[in-house]
N, C-alpha and C positions, 0 to 999 in steps of 0.2 A: 473563426474556427481555431480550435486548439488540437494539436496532435500530441499524443502521449506514447512514449516508448519505454517499456519496462525491461529490466534485466536483473539477473542475480538469482533466479530460481535454480532448483536442482534437487538432488537427492542428499539427504543428511540423516545421520543416525539420531535416535532419540537422545535428548540432552545437548545436542549440537546447536550451532548458530548459523545463520545466514543473514546477508544484508541485501535487500531489494532496492533497486534504484528506478526512478521514473523521471525521464527528461521531458519537459514540456516545451513545445515550440508553437509558433503562430501567434494569434491574438490573445495573449495570456494576461493582458493588463486588467481585464475585468474579473479575473478569477478570485473568488472569495475563500474557497477552501480547496485543499488538495488532500487526498486520502487514499487509503487502501481498503479494498473489499476482497472477500474471498468466497469461493463457491466450491463446495465439496460435491462429489457425485450424489445425486438424488436429493440435494438440499438446496435451499434458496440462497441467493447471494446475500452476504451479511457484511456490515461495516466492521472493519478491524480497528482502524485508527484514522483520524483526520486531524489536520492542522489548519488553522485560520491564517490566511496570508497577512491579515492586518492584526498584528499583536502577538501572533504565535501561539494562541491558546490551542490546546489539544483535547481530543476525546478518544477514549479507548473502549473496546468491548471488554466486559468483565472477564472474559475467558483469557485475555492476553495481558491484562494489567500486571505490571511488575516483570513481565517477560519481554515485551515488545516496546520499542521506542520509535516514534516517528519524528523526523526532523526535516528541515528544509534549508537549502542553500539558494537564496533568492538570486544571487549573482549568476548562478548556473542554471536557474529555472529547474531545479532538481529537488525531488522529495525522496527521502530514504525511509526504509522500514528495517530497523535492526531487530532481528528476531533471535532470542536466546532461549535456552531450556526448552527446545522444541519437543513437541509430543506428537505421537501418531495422529491424534485428532486435529492437528494443525495442517494436515495434508489437504491440499486444495489448489485450485487455480487462483492466483492472486491478481487482482485487477487494480490498476491505478485509476483514480478518478479526479477530475478537476471540475469544479462547479462554480458557475457565476450566478447572478440573480435569476437569469432566465434559462440557462443551458447547463447541461451536464455532459461531460466528455469522458470517454473510456479508452484505456489502452487495450492491447490485444490479449493481455493476460500472460502470466508466467507460472509454470507448474512448480509447486513445492511439494516434495514427497518426503515424509519423515518415516523411516523404516530401518530396521536392523537387518 
């Protein structure tokens, strides 16, 4: 089992920045990817960004490319999402995800609201 705890959400004005953190604990040795998803009201959960634990390759949703950066500190079992140039359409609950070959684990989610 893997436990994920997110932090760093909040209210920010358009154009502002936030950094989300996700700490993983438990049996994380089999984890192949860690990432961030988001779900806005009335919409499906979507991939925002993910990073491969072996090699560090990253994937981003087109809507966040150039604005968001995912990174990982393996020593701290922590993955980060640096979000810049935030827009109202980035408002959502952001979920941390860790995936192994057979399992997918989720954090409890953290609310990000972009509003003036």
